Phi, psi and omega in degrees: 000129180271124179256137181288154179297328180296319178293317179297319179296329175292327183274340185303317178300321178293319178296316181298320180275000180057048178234008179273166179289164180298322179296316178295321179300313180298317180298315180296315181296321177296320180291320182296332178298324185263337191247111180290323180298317180288325175299316178297319178300317179295317179296324182285345180298322178293331180278333183289330183239067181290153179280108180268133178054051182302315180296320178296318179297319179294320178296317179295323178295320179294319178298318179295323177297315179296317179298318179297320179295317178298320180295317179297318179295317178298320179295319179295317178299317179298320179297315180296317178301313180298319179295317179296316179298319179297316179296316180299315179297318179296319178297317178298318179298316180296318178297315180298316179296321180291325177294314181290332180284339179272344179280128179250137179270126179252135180273141180266000000 
């Protein structure tokens, strides 16, 4: 079955990113064997989207990872603080209630 170059050109970005189905992959590869224009189109895809400032992007990604880790740790600390405060307040309430329940009012 002959597939038009227009259909293959629609599939090439998916093929290039390795996200197309196996059937589409086979179809594209069969077409690329016969079609020099589509092979050139596929090769030029890597040139169309060059990685600009790759090192800067990697540094920013590392910074975001560190920030995310600090945020998770801060969130955990806040949770522990809140839990401790809750436990302390509950213990105080129980102590106060136990003190008042042991006091007896005597009438004169």
